C-alpha positions in Angstrom: 209.6 -51.0 152.3 211.8 -52.7 149.7 209.9 -50.8 147.0 211.1 -47.5 148.6 214.7 -48.7 148.7 214.6 -49.8 145.1 213.2 -46.4 144.1 215.9 -44.6 146.2 218.6 -46.7 144.6 217.3 -45.8 141.1 217.2 -42.1 142.0 220.7 -42.2 143.4 222.1 -43.8 140.3 220.4 -41.0 138.3 222.1 -38.2 140.3 225.4 -40.0 140.9 227.2 -38.5 137.9 226.2 -35.0 138.9 227.2 -35.5 142.6 230.5 -37.1 141.7 231.4 -34.2 139.5 232.1 -32.2 142.6 235.6 -32.6 143.8 234.9 -32.1 147.5 233.6 -35.1 149.4 232.0 -32.7 151.9 230.0 -31.0 149.1 228.9 -34.4 147.8 227.7 -35.5 151.2 225.9 -32.2 151.7 224.1 -32.6 148.3 223.0 -36.1 149.1 221.8 -35.0 152.5 219.7 -32.2 151.0 218.2 -34.5 148.4 217.3 -37.1 151.1 215.8 -34.3 153.3 213.7 -33.0 150.4 212.5 -36.5 149.5 211.6 -37.3 153.2 209.8 -33.9 153.5 207.7 -34.6 150.4 206.8 -38.1 151.6 205.8 -36.9 155.1 203.9 -34.0 153.6 202.0 -36.3 151.3 201.2 -38.7 154.1 200.3 -36.0 156.7 199.3 -33.1 154.5 200.5 -30.3 156.7 203.6 -31.0 158.7 207.2 -31.2 157.5 209.7 -33.5 159.4 213.5 -33.6 159.5 215.4 -36.7 158.6 215.3 -37.7 162.3 211.5 -37.6 162.2 211.2 -34.4 164.2 208.5 -32.0 163.3 210.0 -28.9 161.6 206.9 -26.8 160.9 203.3 -26.8 160.1 202.0 -24.8 157.2 201.1 -21.7 159.2 203.3 -22.1 162.4 206.1 -19.8 161.2 203.9 -17.3 159.5 202.1 -14.3 161.1 198.6 -13.1 160.4 199.8 -11.1 157.4 201.1 -14.3 155.7 204.7 -13.2 156.0 207.3 -15.3 157.7 207.8 -14.4 161.4 211.2 -12.9 162.3 213.6 -15.3 164.1 215.0 -15.0 167.6 218.2 -13.3 166.5 216.4 -10.6 164.5 214.0 -9.9 167.3 216.7 -9.7 170.0 218.7 -7.3 167.7 215.6 -5.2 167.3 215.1 -5.1 171.1 218.7 -3.9 171.5 217.9 -0.8 169.5 215.0 0.0 172.0 215.0 0.7 175.7 214.0 -2.9 176.5 217.3 -3.9 177.9 217.7 -0.7 179.9 216.6 -2.8 182.9 217.8 -6.3 183.7 215.8 -9.1 182.0 215.7 -12.8 182.6 215.5 -15.2 179.7 212.0 -16.2 180.6 210.8 -12.6 180.7 212.5 -12.0 177.3 210.7 -15.1 175.9 207.4 -13.9 177.4 207.9 -10.4 175.9 208.6 -11.9 172.5 205.4 -14.0 172.7 203.3 -11.0 173.7 204.8 -8.4 171.4 205.9 -10.4 168.3 203.7 -13.5 168.5 206.9 -15.6 168.5 206.9 -18.5 171.0 210.6 -19.0 171.6 211.9 -21.5 174.1 214.4 -20.1 176.6 217.0 -22.6 175.1 216.6 -20.9 171.7 217.3 -17.5 173.2 220.1 -18.4 175.6 222.8 -18.9 172.9 221.9 -15.7 171.1 222.0 -13.8 174.4 225.4 -15.2 175.2 226.7 -14.2 171.8 225.4 -10.7 172.4 227.1 -10.6 175.8 230.3 -11.8 174.3 230.1 -9.0 171.7 229.7 -6.5 174.5 226.2 -5.5 173.4 224.7 -6.9 176.6 226.0 -7.5 180.1 225.2 -10.9 181.6 224.9 -10.9 185.4 223.7 -13.5 187.9 220.6 -12.7 189.9 221.1 -12.9 193.6 217.5 -14.0 194.0 217.5 -17.1 191.9 221.1 -17.5 190.7 220.0 -17.3 187.0 221.5 -15.0 184.4 219.9 -11.6 183.6 220.7 -9.4 180.7 221.1 -5.6 180.5 222.5 -3.2 177.9 226.3 -2.9 178.1 
């Protein structure tokens, strides 16, 4: 472990002049965070071979998890929901779980409902969708505004 710390110290000394050339402390911190993230990712990738981890040790992605069959990166939740807005999908009320299931079936994107909820709330605040509570289960449902 001390070998890694010594290596890290040496690398930080090497980049210190460049980092300190920025006047903003926030920018300096951001640069160091990015450097540490990249270093951690490369070490984890070397050790594991396929998975990339965040600095908190959480799995970020596998090599093919975020890519479709065509080899292109899958669209994110915001992009998919905006695409659905331009169709008749939201002409009827939809629960978050039904939206997530539709995304999985149609776009091969396995979103958690927690990933979608913030985006749906934003779309509701922008008056693109209406958010109404269901009388059946007291959960929110979304429909075109």
